[in-house]
N, C-alpha and C positions, 0 to 999 in steps of 0.2 A: 504494500500500500504506500502511496505517496503522501507524506505529511505536508500540509500547507500552513505556513505561518508568516510571521512578521518579525523583522529585526529593526531596532531603532538605536540611534546613538544619543538621542536627547538633544538634538540641535536646538539652539535658541534663535529666535527670530531677530534679525538685525536690520534696522531701518536703513534702506539704501541711501536716503538723503542725509540723515543726521548721524548714522552710525550707532544710534542708541540700541542697546541690547535688551531684549525682553527680560523681565524679572524671572529669576530662576524658580521662585515659588509658583508663579503662574504656570510655567511650563510643566513642572512636576505634577501639579494637580490635573493638568490636561492629559498627561501621559497615563495617569491612573484611569481616567475616564475612557481613554482610547483602549487600554488593555481590557477593561470591563466589557466594552463593545466587542472586541475580538472574541472573547469567551462566549458572548451572547449569540454571535452569528456563526459559531461553530468552527472557528479556526483551531488548528491543532497545537500550535506553540507560539510563544513570544520570547524574543531575546533582547536583552538590554546591554548596550555597550558601556565601557568604562573609559572616561577621559578626564584629564586634569587641566582643562583649558577654559578660557573665559567664554568661548562660543558654544560650550556644551553644558548641559544641566546636571549630568549624572557622573559622580565620581565613584559611587558605590552601588553597582547594580543590585547587589543582594538586598539592600534596603528597599529599593523600588519593588523588587520581586516579593519581599515579605508583605509590603503594603498591598500589592496586587493579589496576593494569595487570599486576602480577607474579603475581596470583592469579586472573586471568580470561583468557578466550581470545577471546570474540566480541563482548561487549557494548561499545557506544560509551560513552565516558567524557568527561563535560563538566562545566562549571560551571553553577550555577543560583542566583545569577548571580555573575560577577566584577564588582565595583563599579569600573567603568572610570573614573569621574570622579575617584577618589582614588588611582589607581595609575599607574604609568609604563607606557605601551603597549609600549615596547621590551622591558622586563623581562617583562611579561605575555606577549607573543608568544614570547619565548625559553623561558619556563617551559612553556607549552602545546605548543610545538614539541618540547620535550624529552619531554613525556608522549606526544606523538604517535609519536615515534621508539621509545620504550620499548614502547609498546602495539602497534606495527605498523600505525599509521595509524588508530587508533580514537578519537583525541582530538577534542573540540569545545570551542569557547569561546562562552559565552553572556554577552554584555555587557549591563549595565543600570546604572541610577543607584542602585539599592538602595532598600530600604524603610526603612532606618535611617540615621542621620547620623553615627554615632560615628567612622567612618573619616575624615571631613573634618578635624576638629581633630587627630586622631591622626597624620595624615600631612601636616599643615601647609597644608590648603586652606581657603578661605573659602566658607561656604555661599552667599554672595551670588553666587558664580560657578557655582552648581549646574548650570545648564543649559549654560552656555558651556563649562565644563570637559568635559562629556560629548561635546558636538558636536565640539570640537577634538580630543579624544583618540581618538574614534572615527575621525575622518579620518586621523589618524596610524596607528592600528592597521590600517586597511584598506590603506593604502599599504605598510606593512611586509609585510602578507600577500601583496601582489602583487610587491614588489620587494626584492631582497636588499640593494641599495645605495640608501640613502635620502638625498634632499635635501628638507628640509622646514623651514618656519618657522611658528611659532605665538606665542600670547600668554603661555602659562603654563609654558613650558620653553624652554631654549636651543635654537637652531636646530641641525639636523643637516645636515652638509655631507659628502657622499660617505662616509657611515657605513655599514659592512657589518653587517647584523643576522644573527647566527648563534646556534644552528643553525637550519636550515630544516625546516619540517614535511614529512612524507611527500608526494611529488608537488608540493612547493612550494605547497601549498594547505591551509590550516587552515580547516575549516568554522566560520564565525562567525554566531551567531544574535543577535538583539536581543530582550530581554525588555521587555515593556510592560505597564502597568496600564491605566488608562483615559484616558491623555493623547493627545489627537488629534494634536498635533504630532509625538509620538514615532512614532505609527502611520504618518503620512504620510512622515516621514523614512525609515523602514525600507522603505516601499514604493518610494520614489524611488531608493533605493540598491540595491533588489533583494535585500535580505537576508531570510533566514527570520525569522519572528517567533513568539515564544511569549507568548501572552496569559495573564496571571495572573488567573484568575477565582476570587476568594477571598471573595466576599460577594454576597448578593442572588440574583437570578434570572439564570441563565447566558444566557438568550435576549437579555437586554439588551445583550449585546456584539455582536449581529448588525450594527448600523451601523458599528462599528469594523472588523469583518472586511471589510465591503463597501468601506469607505474604504481599507483597506490594499490590497485586491485592485485597486481602481481606480487607486491611485497606482502600483502595481507594473506594471499593464498600460499605463497612460498613458506610462510612461517606457521602454517598449520592452523590458522584460525577458522572458526566455524562460519562457512559461507551463509548459513541461514540467519546469522546475526550481523551480516554485512550492512553497514549504514553509510550513506554518502549523500551530501547535500550541496546546494549552491546558494550563495548569498548574492543577490543582484539588485541594483537600484531600480525602484519601481514606484509607480503612482498611477491611480486609476480614476476615470471619470466616465460620465454617460456618453460623451462624444470624444472620440480619440483625438481629433485635430484640436478641438477646443481645449482639452485638458493639457495637451502637449504644449500649446502656445501659452497657456496660463502658467504652467509650471516652469517653462524654460528660463525666465529671468531669475527665478528663485534658485534653480539648480545651478545655473551658470555662475551666479554670485558666490555660491558655496565652493564650487570648483576653483574659482579665481582666488578666494580667500586662502584655501589650502595650497593652491599652486604658487601663490606669492612667496611662501616660505620654502618652496621646493624647486624654484626655478622653472616652473612650467610656463609655456606661452599662454596668452589669454585664451579662454575657452571659446570655441566657435560654434555657431548654430549648425554648421555642417557636421561637426562631431556628434552633436546631439541627435541630428536627423539620422546619421548612420547608426548610432546607438539604438534608435527606435526601429531600425530596419530588421528584417528577419534574422540577420547575422550578427546584429549588434548586442551590446551588453545591457541595454536599458529595456525594462518591461513597463513602458509608459504608454497609456492609451485607454481604449475602451475594453470592455470585458472580452469581446471576441479576439481582439489583438493579443490580450494577455493570455488567454487560453491557448491560442495557437503557439505562442513562444514557449510557454511553460511545458506544453506537451512535446515540442520539438527538443527542448533541452533534456527533458525526462527520458525520452527515447534514446537520445544520443549517449547519455551518461549513465543510464540505468539508475536514476536518482531514487532515493527513498525519502528525500526532504527538499522542499523548495522554500527559501526564505526571501521574502520581499522586503528590502530595506526601504522604508517608506517615509522617512522624515528628513531626507537630505536637504539641507537648507531651511528646514522648518516651515513647511507650508502652513497656512492658517488652520487652526484647530477644527473649524467646521468642515473644511475641505478634507482634512485627515479622516474625520469621522465618516464622511460620505465615501471616501476611497475604501475605508475598512469595510463599510457596509456592502459596497459593490464586490469586494474581494470575497467576503463570506457568503453572500447570498446569490451571486451571479457567477463568479469565476470558479470558486471552489467546487460547487456542485457539478459543473460541466467537466472540470478536470477529473474529478472522482469518477464520474460516469464513464469517461473515456479510458480510465486506467484500471477498471475493475478486472 
């Protein structure tokens, strides 16, 4: 079965004329309303990102998820992502195990290295250890997930000797996903460990990721993992409206402004309408349009990659809350039923 859900980073609205940033409190309250609607319209999962920047509202996804657990009944609640390299795996597990208990076993943790670097100096880590930190902390997190009492030694924190990690997740098992971009080593590592993977397809042609999917599946199979438990997903920028052209035209300046804000710090050239239009084409990375356009692209990606999960990243640039609510409604009531019917 293909799971359909939404990932968000908690982008704050920024007035293009004045540069004034939306109050964080307002956006957080809107996010909870949006998650509640996702549950009501029958979406399968929600993921909340972690950022430590002035243009994002959420630094601690687990707190948002705990709040969401109290106003939802069925939807899975996870991170998208938790920046594992710059956090303590013990505390991270405890926080998500707590969300799991509050929600009745609906919590998930998606670990990644993150697309921004602010968390490293903020929490006292050195960027030169970027990859080593993630590998070591992932090792500890996976051990904690399997064992209540931990004996562990690493380079970047003091050893743990017969330490009990509590509380425990429901059934003593917290689902842990790995988020990857285009890094071969990350894909192979996840396959060797048998962990579910979420590929972030946020630029170019989505078909270009086919070799990475094949590499992941090969590593997963070669290391003897149960193919019946194989899980793989994609995270793609998305937005939905009643009329494809109208929603695309309305959303373009919001999306372009966010791409340019990020690009300014990374040396990207100004974002062009031609990039956006290609992204919306059948081969592009954007799922922006009406319900029929969305269904066609989701099914094409699902068939090509044998997906088990599709995550629509729907708050890039922070569209207006009422437009977000309408897009969520269209996703749950029009897009999801057609996709599910076609993939039975």
